[in-house]
Structure formats: structure tokens, C-alpha cells
C-alpha positions in Angstrom: -24.4 8.7 24.1 -23.8 12.3 23.4 -22.1 12.6 20.0 -20.9 16.0 20.9 -18.2 14.5 23.2 -14.9 15.9 22.2 -11.2 15.7 23.0 -11.8 18.9 25.1 -14.0 16.8 27.4 -11.2 14.2 28.0 -8.6 17.0 28.4 -10.8 18.7 31.0 -11.4 15.5 32.8 -7.7 14.7 33.0 -7.0 18.2 34.2 -9.6 17.9 37.0 -8.1 14.5 38.0 -4.6 16.0 37.9 -3.5 13.9 34.9 -1.2 16.6 33.4 -0.7 20.3 33.2 -3.5 22.6 32.1 -4.1 22.9 28.4 -5.2 26.2 26.9 -8.6 26.4 25.3 -8.7 25.9 21.5 -11.1 26.4 18.7 -14.4 24.5 18.6 -14.8 21.1 16.9 -14.3 21.1 13.2 -17.1 19.9 11.0 -16.1 19.7 7.4 -19.0 18.0 5.6 -19.7 21.1 3.6 -16.1 21.2 2.3 -16.2 17.7 0.8 -16.1 17.2 -2.9 -16.9 14.0 -4.8 -14.0 12.5 -6.8 -13.8 9.4 -8.9 -13.4 6.0 -7.4 -10.2 5.6 -9.5 -8.6 8.5 -7.6 -9.3 6.9 -4.2 -9.9 3.2 -4.7 -11.3 0.9 -2.1 -8.6 -0.1 0.4 -10.3 -3.0 2.0 -8.9 -5.8 -0.2 -10.6 -9.1 -1.0 -13.7 -9.8 1.1 -12.9 -12.4 3.8 -9.1 -12.0 3.4 -6.8 -9.8 5.3 -5.0 -7.2 3.1 -1.3 -7.9 2.9 -0.1 -4.3 3.2 -1.1 -1.2 5.0 -2.3 1.7 2.8 -0.5 5.0 3.0 -2.7 7.7 4.7 -4.2 10.5 2.7 -3.1 13.0 5.3 -2.5 13.6 9.0 -4.5 16.6 10.0 -4.9 18.4 13.3 -7.8 20.5 14.7 -7.8 24.0 13.4 -6.2 26.5 15.8 -3.8 24.1 17.4 -0.7 25.1 15.4 0.8 27.1 18.3 0.4 24.3 20.9 3.5 22.5 22.1 3.9 19.0 20.7 3.1 17.4 24.0 -0.4 19.0 24.0 -1.0 19.1 20.2 -0.6 15.3 20.0 -4.1 14.9 21.4 -5.6 17.1 18.7 -5.2 14.9 15.7 -8.3 14.5 13.5 -9.3 11.1 12.1 -7.5 10.6 8.8 -10.4 9.4 6.7 -11.0 12.0 3.9 -8.1 14.0 5.3 -7.8 15.9 2.1 -11.5 16.9 2.4 -12.6 15.0 -0.7 -15.0 12.1 -0.8 -14.1 9.1 -2.9 -16.4 6.3 -3.8 -15.6 4.2 -0.7 -15.0 7.1 1.7 -18.0 8.2 3.7 -16.5 9.3 7.0 -15.7 12.9 7.5 -12.5 13.9 9.5 -13.3 14.9 13.0 -11.6 15.0 16.4 -10.9 11.3 17.2 -12.6 11.4 20.6 -16.0 12.6 19.2 -18.7 10.3 20.4 -16.4 8.0 22.4 -17.0 6.9 26.0 -14.8 8.9 28.4 -12.8 6.0 29.7 -12.1 4.8 26.2 -10.9 8.2 25.1 -8.7 8.5 28.2 -7.1 5.1 27.5 -6.1 6.3 24.0 -4.6 9.4 25.6 -2.6 7.2 27.9 -1.3 5.2 24.9 -0.4 8.5 23.2 1.5 9.5 26.4 3.5 6.3 26.3 4.2 6.7 22.6 5.5 10.2 23.3 7.8 8.9 26.1 9.3 6.3 23.8 9.7 8.8 21.0 11.4 11.4 23.3 13.8 8.7 24.6 14.6 7.4 21.1 15.4 10.9 19.8 17.5 11.7 22.9 19.9 8.9 21.9 20.7 11.1 18.9 21.0 14.3 20.9 17.6 15.7 19.9 16.0 17.6 22.8 12.4 16.8 23.8 11.2 20.2 22.4 12.3 19.2 18.9 10.7 15.8 18.8 8.0 16.1 16.0 4.4 15.9 17.2 3.8 13.3 14.5 6.0 10.9 16.4 4.1 11.4 19.6 0.5 10.7 18.6 -1.6 7.7 17.4 -3.4 8.3 14.2 -6.9 6.8 13.8 -8.6 6.5 10.5 -12.1 6.1 11.9 -13.7 6.2 15.3 -17.3 7.2 16.0 -19.5 7.2 12.9 -22.9 8.6 12.4 -25.8 6.4 11.1 -25.6 8.2 7.8 -21.9 7.5 7.4 -22.5 3.8 8.3 -25.3 3.6 5.7 -23.0 5.2 3.1 -20.2 2.7 3.8 -22.6 -0.3 3.9 -24.1 0.7 0.5 -20.8 1.4 -1.2 -18.5 -1.2 0.2 -21.0 -3.9 1.1 -21.7 -6.4 3.9 -18.5 -8.3 3.4 -16.6 -5.5 5.0 -19.1 -3.2 6.7 -21.5 -3.9 9.6 -25.2 -3.3 8.9 -26.3 0.2 9.9 -27.5 0.2 13.5 -25.1 -2.7 14.5 -21.7 -1.2 14.1 -19.5 -0.7 17.2 -18.3 2.5 15.5 -21.8 4.0 15.8 -21.7 3.3 19.6 -18.3 5.0 19.8 -16.1 2.2 21.2 -14.5 0.9 18.0 -11.5 2.4 16.2 -9.8 1.8 12.9 -6.0 2.4 13.1 -4.2 4.3 10.5 -0.9 2.6 11.0 -1.5 -1.1 11.5 1.0 -2.7 9.0 4.2 -4.4 9.8 6.3 -1.5 8.4 5.3 0.6 11.4 6.5 -2.0 13.9 3.2 -2.5 15.6 3.9 0.3 18.0 0.4 1.7 18.1 -1.2 -1.8 18.4 1.1 -2.7 21.3 0.4 0.5 23.2 -3.4 0.3 22.7 -3.4 -3.3 23.7 -1.7 -2.3 26.9 -4.5 0.2 27.5 -7.3 -2.3 27.2 -8.1 -2.3 23.4 -8.5 -5.7 21.7 -8.6 -7.0 18.1 -12.1 -8.3 17.2 -12.3 -9.0 13.5 -9.7 -11.5 12.2 -9.7 -10.1 8.7 -9.4 -6.5 9.8 -6.1 -5.9 11.6 -6.9 -2.2 11.7 -10.2 -2.7 13.7 -9.9 -2.6 17.5 -12.5 -2.3 20.3 -12.4 -1.1 23.9 -12.4 -4.3 26.0 -13.8 -2.7 29.3 -16.8 -1.4 27.3 -17.3 -4.8 25.7 -17.1 -6.5 29.1 -19.7 -4.1 30.6 -22.0 -5.0 27.7 -21.4 -8.7 28.1 -19.5 -8.8 24.8 -16.0 -9.6 26.1 -16.0 -12.8 24.0 -15.6 -10.6 20.9 -11.9 -10.0 21.8 -9.6 -12.3 19.7 -6.5 -11.0 21.4 
């Protein structure tokens, strides 16, 4: 798998297939490792909860960043350009080893396109909801249109960092994580307070829940089935 795969690849593919109107070219992928600064674990405590037990509440995100250079894009296009929210403030806490990057980086094309379809559906629902209050489509915030992902593809180094710092109760052994293969995602908004919208939409597009103590962790069912791992899906 080519880890250089980006949202641009998926956008280009959708354009060639006639999926939506052409999207203007934007800046190259953002790599921010050099900007990360270590902070104390007390500042950003581990959010995984008790090993073997599902956390009771969703943790608030550190931030909701977009790719640089996308500020002028209309919301319907910018919604695809969200970065993963891990380390969104460009700092690295004790349990935070994953750098923010375009969410589609390292992801199989069909998996990325399925997430984009889920985002399209979320946008349609948001536009309809705001219309009931007289808000025109152009004024519906981009934040209401996209799906935020805390973590998608991870490098081997990032997986090793997480495994060392958080431990095997919560993190797969380096070399075995589905994140390293690009077909696993960790949702930012998985808690009940968000109404389960993102989960519902992703499930409709072929994503399934695979770890019963991690409600944020979802995997691409078609990829699992191709690999003979469809049994991993819980629901």
C-alpha cells in the first residue's frame, strides 16, 4: 500500500467517475511532525479508560483542523479536507503518538470513497435540518457536514509509540494493527451525546464495529471480507 495516498486521490477518482463537480487543486499534504512539542501527561491524560472496559463518555476533541490552504473552498468541498484530530493542537502528550494528517492518507481507495459518501449523506441531512429554520445551504457550517476521525492510517513508528506508552490492553502489537494497513478508523464523535449520526452513516457505507470495548474503532467490512476476516465484524 502506498502511504502517500491522499484525499486528492479520492477526489480525483470521484471526478473521473462523475461523482460530483470538479474540485480546485489545493496545497500538498500537511506533515507536522516537526511542529510537535512534548507536554506533560497531566495536560493530556490518557483517554482510553480502564483496560477491558468501555469508557462511559466520549472525550471532547482537542481541535477540528482542516488541510492548510482550504479556507476559501465552499463547505461542500472543504468537508472532505478535515485532518485527523489526534494532536490537533500540534502538541504530543504522553499517550499521543499520532500526527494529524489528511484522513484518507494510506487508506484503500474504496474505503476512502465510502467515507466520502457518508460525509455526503451527513451534509444532506444537515442542509435539510438547517433549512427547517430558514438557513440557506450556503450558510450551513462545514463542521456540520463532515465526519471527524481521530485516527486512520498509522505508521509503524506511531504504532510502536502507542504500544509502548499505552500498553497491549488497548493497542495492537506493532505490525498487526489494522490502522497500519489503512482500513481501520477511530471516530472522534462516538458518544451518545452526538446521537450516533456518524456511526449510523458509516455503517450504511460498509464500516463495522470490531472491538467490543472500543466504540470508536471501526473497520472497512469489504476489505475485511476480501482478506477473509469478515468474522471480525461485531455489528
